[in-house]
MIZAKOL-86198 format. One record per residue (C-alpha): z, x, y; residue in three letters. Coordinates in steps of 0.2 Angstrom, whole numbers, plus 2048, in hexadecimal, padded with zeros to 3 digits. Layout:
BEGIN
ZXYAla ...
END
This chain:
BEGIN
86662CF59Met 871638F4EIle 87063EF3BArg 87E634F31Val 884644F2ASer 88864BF3BLys 89163AF41Leu 89B63AF31Leu 8A064CF35Ser 8A3649F47Glu 8AE638F44Gln 8B8644F38Gly 8B463AF29Leu 8AE648F1FCys 8A5659F20Ser 894659F23Arg 890660F12Arg 89B653F0AGlu 891646F15Ala 88164CF0CAsp 88964AEFASer 88F639EFETyr 87F633F06Ile 875639EF7Ala 88262FEECArg 88161FEF7Gly 892620EFCTrp 88F61FF0FVal 88D60FF19Trp 88760DF2BAla 8895FCF33Asp 88B5F5F22Gly 87B5FCF1BGlu 87C608F0DArg 87461AF12Val 86B623F03Thr 85F62EF0CGlu 864640F13Leu 85F641F24Gly 86262EF29Thr 86562DF3BArg 86F61FF43Val 87661BF55Leu 885626F5BPro 88F615F5CThr 88B610F49Ala 89A60BF3FLys 89C617F30Leu 8A6614F20Thr 8A861DF10Leu 8A7614EFEAsp 8B6614EF4Gln 8AF621EE9His 8AE62EEF7Ala 8C162AEFDAla 8C662CEECMet 8BD63DEEAMet 8C6642EFBGln 8D763FEF5Asp 8D564AEE6Gln 8D1658EF1Arg 8DF665EF4Val 8E566FF04Thr 8F067EF02Ile 8FB688F0DLeu 8FD69AF09Leu 9076A8F11Asn 8FA6B5F10Lys 9016C7F0FPro 8F86D6F15Ile 8EA6DDF0BGly 8E16CDF07Tyr 8D06C6F10Val 8D06B3F15Ser 8BE6B0F0EGly 8B36B9F01Gln 8B86CAEFBAla 8B36D9F05Glu 8B56EBF05Asp 8BE6EAEF5Gly 8CB6DFEFBTyr 8CE6CFEF3Gln 8CE6BDEFAPro 8DE6B4EFCAla 8D96A6EF1Ser 8DD6B2EE2Val 8F06AFEE7Leu 8EF69DEE2Ile 8F569EED1Thr 903694EC8Ala 90F6A3EC9Glu 90D6A4EDCThr 910691EE0Gln 92068DEE9Leu 92C688EDCGlu 932679EE6Thr 920671EE8Asp 921661EDFThr 90E661EDBGlu 90A66EECFArg 8FB679ECDPhe 8ED676EC2Gln 8DE682EC1His 8D2676EC7Ile 8DB676ED8Asn 8D3687EDDArg 8C1681EDBArg 8B867EEECGly 8C7685EF5Leu 8C368DF05Ala 8CC694F14Pro 8CD689F24Ala 8CD697F30Gly 8CF6A9F2FArg 8DE6B5F2FLeu 8DA6C8F2FAsp 8DD6D3F21Ile 8EA6DCF29Asp 8F36CBF30Ser 9016C0F26Thr 9056AFF26Gly 8FE69DF25Leu 8EE69BF1ELeu 8E668AF19Val 8DA689F0BLeu 8D3678F07Thr 8C766EEFDGln 8C6660F0AAsp 8B9661F18Gly 8C2656F24Arg 8D1662F23Ile 8C4671F27Ala 8BD668F35Lys 8CD666F3DGln 8D1679F3DLeu 8C1681F3FVal 8B5681F4DGly 8B5684F60Glu 8BA673F64Asn 8C9671F58Ser 8D766BF60Pro 8E4673F55Val 8F067FF5BGlu 8F468FF51Lys 904699F55Glu 9076ACF52Tyr 9146B9F52Leu 90D6C9F59Val 9166D9F58Arg 90F6E6F64Val 9126F8F6BGlu 90F6FCF7DGly 9136F5F8ELys 90B6E7F97Leu 9066EBFAAAla 90C6DDFB7Pro 9006CEFB5Gly 8F96D2FA3Asp 9056C5F9BLeu 8FB6B9FA7Glu 8EA6C0FA1Arg 8EE6BEF90Leu 8F16ACF94Arg 8E16A8F9DHis 8D56B7FA4Gly 8CF6C0F95Leu 8BC6C0F8FGlu 8B76C4F7DLeu 8A56C7F78Asp 89F6C2F8AGly 8A86B0F89Glu 8B76ABF92Ala 8C76A8F86Leu 8CF697F86Lys 8E0695F8EPro 8ED69CF82Ala 90069BF82Lys 9096ACF81Val 91A6B1F84Lys 9266BEF7FTrp 9306B9F6EGln 93B6C8F6FAsn 93A6DBF76Ala 92B6E0F6CAsp 9246D0F65Gln 9196C4F6ELeu 9166B1F6AAsn 9046ACF6BPhe 8FD699F69Ile 8EA697F69Leu 8DD68BF67Gln 8CF695F61Glu 8CE6A3F55Gly 8C06B0F59Lys 8BF6BFF4ELys 8D06CAF51Arg 8D26C1F5FGln 8E56C4F62Ile 8E36D7F5EArg 8D46D9F6AArg 8DE6D0F79Met 8EC6DAF77Cys 8E16EAF77Glu 8DA6E4F87Met 8EB6E5F90Val 8F06F6F87Gly 8FA6EEF79Leu 8F86F4F66Lys 8FC6E6F5AVal 9076EDF4CVal 90B6DDF43Gly 9036CCF43Leu 9096BBF3BLys 9036A9F3DArg 91169EF3DIle 90A68DF41Arg 8F9683F3FIle 8FA673F49Gly 90A669F43His 90B673F33Val 917682F32Leu 917691F27Leu 92B68EF26Gly 933698F19Asp 924699F0DLeu 9276ABF05Pro 9176B7F07Pro 90B6B6EFAGly 9116A4EF5Lys 907694EF8Trp 90B682EF7Arg 901671EF9Phe 8FF667F0ALeu 90B65AF08Arg 907647F0CGly 912647F1BAsn 90B656F23Glu 8FC656F2FSer 8F3663F3APhe 8EF658F47Leu 
END
């Protein structure tokens, strides 16, 4: 038996936090029976559905794409640096975005993944637990692509080590796609996101990272979104 909240999350219907809220409101059904008690367990094969009220609430939640500049942290403010969410204002919205900013849009916005303070590029902020689950976690299938400017020279065999053969914090890293983009810039494609992973990987093969920019998350591209600007995730865009 498995908790309904966990099964809802595993099936991608909502986050576990959202699941508890929906259960408390009586908005969850398991095999045709309404679930109203937190901690309720069902068989892993149970058919779970959400009430239309939950679906309507999810439809109102927004996901934002920001081109994060250097000097902002992804999450909560730390060491005197502001969180990237302060950049989500009417003035910084992409001019061609058809849906316009409202103050309520910032409520509950949380970063779905990290981007270091000294890194730039695509950062996702969302109110939607389904999106967060897609992008965050060890089992996320979503690729993240980076352009990484480096100083130093690779020894023979070290490019292959970057692709598969390094460990961080005592754990083997998942295979990565790494190639030279040009004479001083590498292209990394990862399916995990350990803290300062690319910088630490490069240090292990004698390279110093002097610039790091995320240009893609799944099927969603940074494109020509200017630094410090943001836009809404469009209806025809999907990370998976």
